[in-house]
C-alpha positions as CSV (number, residue, x, y, z in Angstrom):
1,M,11.5,-20.4,-3.7
2,S,10.1,-18.0,-6.4
3,Q,12.2,-16.4,-9.1
4,P,12.1,-13.1,-11.2
5,I,9.4,-13.2,-13.9
6,A,11.8,-12.5,-16.8
7,G,11.7,-15.4,-19.3
8,T,9.1,-17.3,-17.3
9,I,5.6,-18.5,-17.9
10,A,4.4,-15.5,-15.8
11,E,6.0,-13.1,-18.4
12,T,4.3,-15.1,-21.2
13,Y,1.0,-14.8,-19.4
14,L,1.3,-11.0,-19.1
15,R,2.4,-10.6,-22.7
16,Q,-0.6,-12.6,-23.8
17,R,-2.6,-9.8,-22.1
18,G,-0.8,-7.0,-23.9
19,I,1.6,-6.2,-21.0
20,T,5.2,-5.9,-22.2
21,L,6.7,-3.1,-20.0
22,L,7.8,-4.9,-16.8
23,H,10.3,-2.5,-15.3
24,E,10.4,-2.1,-11.6
25,T,8.3,-5.2,-11.0
26,G,10.5,-6.8,-8.4
27,N,7.5,-7.5,-6.2
28,L,6.2,-9.9,-9.0
29,R,7.8,-13.3,-9.1
30,F,7.3,-16.8,-10.5
31,H,7.0,-20.2,-9.0
32,P,6.9,-23.2,-11.4
33,R,5.0,-25.5,-9.0
34,C,2.9,-23.6,-6.5
35,Y,0.5,-25.6,-4.4
36,Y,-3.2,-25.2,-5.0
37,K,-5.7,-26.8,-2.7
38,P,-9.2,-27.2,-4.2
39,D,-12.3,-27.3,-2.0
40,D,-12.4,-31.0,-2.5
41,G,-9.7,-33.4,-3.8
42,P,-6.0,-33.6,-3.5
43,T,-3.6,-30.7,-3.5
44,E,-2.4,-29.8,-7.0
45,A,0.7,-27.9,-8.3
46,W,0.5,-25.2,-11.0
47,P,2.8,-22.5,-12.3
48,A,2.0,-19.2,-10.5
49,M,2.7,-15.5,-10.6
50,I,3.6,-14.6,-7.0
51,A,3.1,-11.0,-5.8
52,A,4.5,-9.6,-2.6
53,V,2.0,-7.4,-0.7
54,T,3.8,-4.8,1.3
55,D,3.1,-1.8,3.5
56,L,4.5,1.7,3.0
57,T,7.9,0.7,4.6
58,G,8.3,-2.2,2.1
59,R,7.6,-4.9,4.8
60,I,5.9,-7.9,3.3
61,T,2.5,-8.4,4.9
62,G,1.0,-10.9,2.5
63,V,1.3,-12.8,-0.7
64,H,-1.0,-13.0,-3.8
65,R,-1.0,-15.9,-6.1
66,T,-2.3,-16.2,-9.7
67,W,-2.1,-19.8,-10.9
68,L,-1.3,-20.1,-14.6
69,A,-1.8,-22.6,-17.4
70,P,1.5,-24.5,-18.1
71,D,2.0,-22.6,-21.4
72,G,1.2,-19.2,-20.0
73,S,-1.7,-18.7,-22.3
74,D,-4.2,-17.9,-19.5
75,K,-4.9,-18.5,-15.9
76,A,-5.0,-22.2,-14.7
77,P,-8.3,-24.1,-15.2
78,V,-9.1,-24.2,-11.5
79,D,-12.1,-22.9,-9.5
80,M,-10.2,-20.0,-7.9
81,P,-7.1,-19.1,-9.9
82,R,-6.4,-16.1,-7.7
83,K,-5.9,-16.3,-3.9
84,A,-4.3,-14.1,-1.3
85,M,-2.9,-14.9,2.1
86,G,-1.7,-12.7,5.0
87,N,-2.6,-9.2,6.0
88,L,-3.8,-7.2,2.9
89,L,-5.5,-4.3,4.7
90,R,-3.5,-1.0,4.2
91,S,-1.0,-2.8,2.0
92,T,-0.6,-3.1,-1.8
93,V,1.5,-4.7,-4.5
94,R,4.0,-1.9,-5.1
95,I,5.2,-1.3,-8.7
96,G,7.6,1.6,-9.0
97,V,8.5,4.1,-6.2
98,P,5.7,6.5,-5.3
99,D,6.4,10.2,-5.4
100,S,4.0,13.2,-5.4
101,V,1.8,11.4,-8.0
102,M,0.8,7.7,-8.1
103,A,-2.1,5.5,-9.3
104,A,-4.0,2.9,-7.3
105,G,-6.5,0.3,-8.4
106,E,-7.6,-3.3,-7.9
107,G,-6.0,-5.8,-10.1
108,I,-2.3,-6.4,-10.9
109,E,-3.1,-6.8,-14.7
110,T,-5.2,-3.7,-14.6
111,M,-2.4,-1.6,-13.1
112,L,0.3,-3.0,-15.4
113,S,-1.9,-2.2,-18.3
114,I,-2.1,1.5,-17.3
115,R,1.7,1.4,-16.9
116,Q,2.1,0.6,-20.6
117,V,1.3,4.2,-21.3
118,L,2.4,5.8,-18.0
119,P,5.7,4.0,-17.6
120,G,7.1,6.4,-15.1
121,M,4.2,6.5,-12.7
122,A,4.2,4.3,-9.6
123,M,1.3,1.9,-9.4
124,A,-0.4,0.2,-6.4
125,P,-2.7,-2.8,-7.0
126,A,-4.7,-3.2,-3.9
127,L,-6.2,-6.6,-5.1
128,S,-9.8,-5.8,-4.3
129,A,-12.3,-2.9,-4.1
130,A,-12.5,-3.1,-0.3
131,H,-8.7,-3.0,0.1
132,L,-8.4,-0.2,-2.5
133,A,-10.7,2.0,-0.5
134,A,-8.4,1.6,2.6
135,I,-5.0,2.1,1.0
136,P,-2.5,4.2,3.0
137,F,-1.1,7.4,1.4
138,P,2.6,8.0,1.1
139,L,3.7,11.2,2.9
140,R,4.8,13.0,-0.3
141,L,1.6,12.2,-2.3
142,R,-0.2,15.2,-3.7
143,R,-2.2,13.6,-6.6
144,L,-3.8,10.2,-6.7
145,Y,-5.2,8.6,-9.8
146,I,-7.9,6.1,-8.8
147,V,-8.0,3.3,-11.5
148,R,-11.5,2.0,-11.1
149,D,-13.1,-1.2,-12.5
150,N,-16.4,-0.5,-14.2
151,D,-18.7,-2.1,-11.7
152,P,-20.6,-1.1,-8.5
153,A,-17.8,-2.2,-6.2
154,G,-15.4,-0.1,-8.2
155,D,-17.7,2.9,-7.8
156,G,-17.9,2.5,-4.1
157,A,-14.1,2.2,-3.7
158,R,-13.6,5.3,-5.9
159,D,-16.1,7.4,-3.8
160,M,-14.6,6.4,-0.5
161,L,-11.0,6.9,-1.7
162,I,-11.8,10.4,-3.1
163,E,-13.3,11.4,0.3
164,R,-10.3,10.1,2.2
165,A,-7.8,11.7,-0.2
166,N,-9.5,15.1,-0.2
167,A,-9.6,15.1,3.7
168,E,-5.8,14.8,3.6
169,G,-5.3,17.5,1.0
170,I,-4.6,15.1,-1.8
171,E,-6.1,15.7,-5.2
172,A,-8.0,12.5,-6.4
173,I,-8.7,11.9,-10.1
174,P,-10.7,8.8,-11.2
175,L,-9.5,7.0,-14.3
176,S,-12.4,5.1,-15.9
177,P,-12.2,2.3,-18.6
178,A,-14.3,2.3,-21.7
179,L,-15.0,-1.4,-21.1
180,G,-14.9,-3.5,-18.0
181,D,-11.4,-2.7,-16.9
182,F,-8.2,-1.2,-18.4
183,N,-6.7,-4.6,-19.4
184,E,-9.8,-5.3,-21.5
185,D,-9.4,-1.8,-23.0
186,L,-5.8,-2.5,-23.8
187,Q,-6.5,-5.9,-25.4
188,R,-9.7,-5.0,-27.3
189,L,-9.3,-1.3,-28.3
190,G,-5.6,-1.3,-29.3
191,M,-2.8,0.8,-28.0
192,D,-3.6,4.0,-29.8
193,A,-7.2,4.1,-28.6
194,F,-6.1,3.0,-25.2
195,R,-3.5,5.7,-24.9
196,T,-6.0,8.3,-26.0
197,G,-8.6,7.1,-23.5
198,V,-6.1,7.5,-20.6
199,R,-4.6,10.7,-21.8
200,V,-7.9,12.7,-21.8
201,Q,-8.4,11.8,-18.1
202,L,-5.0,13.0,-16.9
203,A,-4.0,16.4,-15.5
204,P,-2.3,18.2,-18.3
205,E,1.0,18.4,-16.5
206,D,1.0,14.6,-16.0
207,V,0.7,14.0,-19.7
208,A,4.0,15.6,-20.3
209,R,5.6,14.1,-17.2
210,F,4.4,10.5,-17.4
211,M,2.8,9.6,-20.7
212,S,4.7,7.4,-23.2
213,L,4.1,8.6,-26.7
214,T,5.9,5.6,-28.3
215,P,3.9,2.6,-29.7
């Protein structure tokens, strides 16, 4: 019942957060009236960004919903504007096709923010710190960028993921925001400062391979 996000309130919402490059985002969709059940009171319906959560084979194991304001200016004014259902463990929202290098983090908006300056790198939002720590590694993966949120949960996920990756011969490189997360960096610091902050944390060969130098 959902539809592609192009031209929808979901696209408006992402653009409001500085996210304009939306290529290879087929796992993100839009529903104009997605049911929301508050803890008390009748069921409501709000526009929502719908994300397919998939395993490494592409099989859908769960769904994540972000309810939105009717004009796309922000999330919906409800108690829990983000909810997931299904089996999230060892699955992610896959953006792009992973190769020898990919990035993984928590939030969808965070990972789409990084992709504004690394448009050719596959991204894997895991939706929470606990699920990030447990993501599966594609067979061809040789370098993993761990996009952390600047909080204790993000630190714990980073440390566990580094240990797991190194045990499998995968180089793990943390990417740390200047502020709370990379979407906050993108919105508050501006594109030039954001790009510089990401660039200095990358392996040199990945700057040439993945980084967009256009505004």
